[in-house]
C-alpha positions, 0 to 999 in steps of 0.5 A: 465507478472509482477510479483505482491505482496500483501502488506498490509494496517496499519492505516487510513480507510483501516487497515487490508486490503490488495493491490496487486501491481506490482513489478518493474524490481529490484523487488521493489513496488511502494512507496506510494498507494492511496487507494480510500475511500468511496467517491471516490478521494475526500476521498483518503488517501496516504500509504507509503512504509516501509520495515519490516521483519514479517513473510513471508512479507517484505513490507507494506505500513503505512497511511499518511493521506488524498491526498487532 
């Protein structure tokens, strides 16, 4: 079973939520997360991984805007 981590989402419509992702073989999460909105894929937003040093967190996903 792959290791997972919870990463907070910053900005966009999902601000303040978290997402659970699998870590790769180097212990890193995916570089992007596509957050599906209320309207399905038509409302999806792209979140990009950022390194942070906040408490016990190493990463967050920052909103980069709509996926379309």
